[in-house]
C-alpha positions in Angstrom: -44.7 -10.5 20.7 -42.4 -8.5 23.4 -38.6 -8.4 22.6 -36.4 -6.7 24.8 -32.7 -5.7 23.5 -29.9 -5.0 26.5 -26.8 -3.4 25.5 -23.9 -1.4 27.5 -25.4 2.1 26.9 -29.5 1.2 26.4 -32.1 -1.3 26.4 -35.1 -1.5 23.2 -38.0 -3.1 23.7 -39.7 -4.2 20.5 -43.2 -5.1 20.9 -45.9 -6.5 17.8 -49.4 -7.4 17.4 -51.1 -8.8 14.4 -54.1 -6.5 13.5 -57.4 -7.9 12.3 -57.7 -7.1 8.8 -58.0 -8.4 5.4 -54.4 -7.1 4.6 -52.6 -9.2 7.0 -51.3 -5.9 9.3 -49.4 -5.9 12.1 -48.9 -3.3 14.5 -45.6 -2.2 16.7 -43.9 -0.2 18.5 -40.2 0.4 19.9 -39.2 2.2 23.0 -35.4 2.8 23.7 -34.1 3.8 27.3 -30.7 4.4 28.8 -28.7 2.7 31.4 -27.1 4.6 33.6 -25.0 1.9 34.8 -21.6 1.2 33.8 -17.8 2.3 34.0 -17.7 5.1 31.7 -20.9 6.6 33.4 -19.6 6.1 36.9 -15.5 7.8 35.6 -18.3 10.5 34.5 -20.0 11.1 37.7 -16.6 10.7 40.2 -15.0 13.3 37.8 -18.4 15.9 37.5 -17.9 15.5 41.6 -14.6 16.0 41.9 -15.1 18.9 39.6 -18.0 20.3 41.5 -16.1 19.9 45.1 -13.2 21.8 43.8 -14.8 25.0 43.0 -17.2 24.8 46.0 -14.1 25.0 47.9 -12.4 27.6 46.1 -15.4 29.7 46.4 -15.2 29.0 49.9 -11.6 30.1 50.2 -12.2 33.3 48.4 -15.3 34.7 49.5 -15.5 33.1 53.2 -12.2 34.0 53.6 -12.4 37.7 52.7 -15.5 38.7 54.3 -14.1 37.4 58.1 
């Protein structure tokens, strides 16, 4: 049995299977994976892009202008 649970920030995958035993055991595992999609993620990426481009322009303006 495999079950996939999708959320807004991550996906959880559960897998289980019976174990042949006298005790009626089961083996299972769980995996979590972040989802890199959504409005919040896009806003953070835009903000970081704006910050990095501003820092680059300041660097170019200060160091390139002074050396030339």
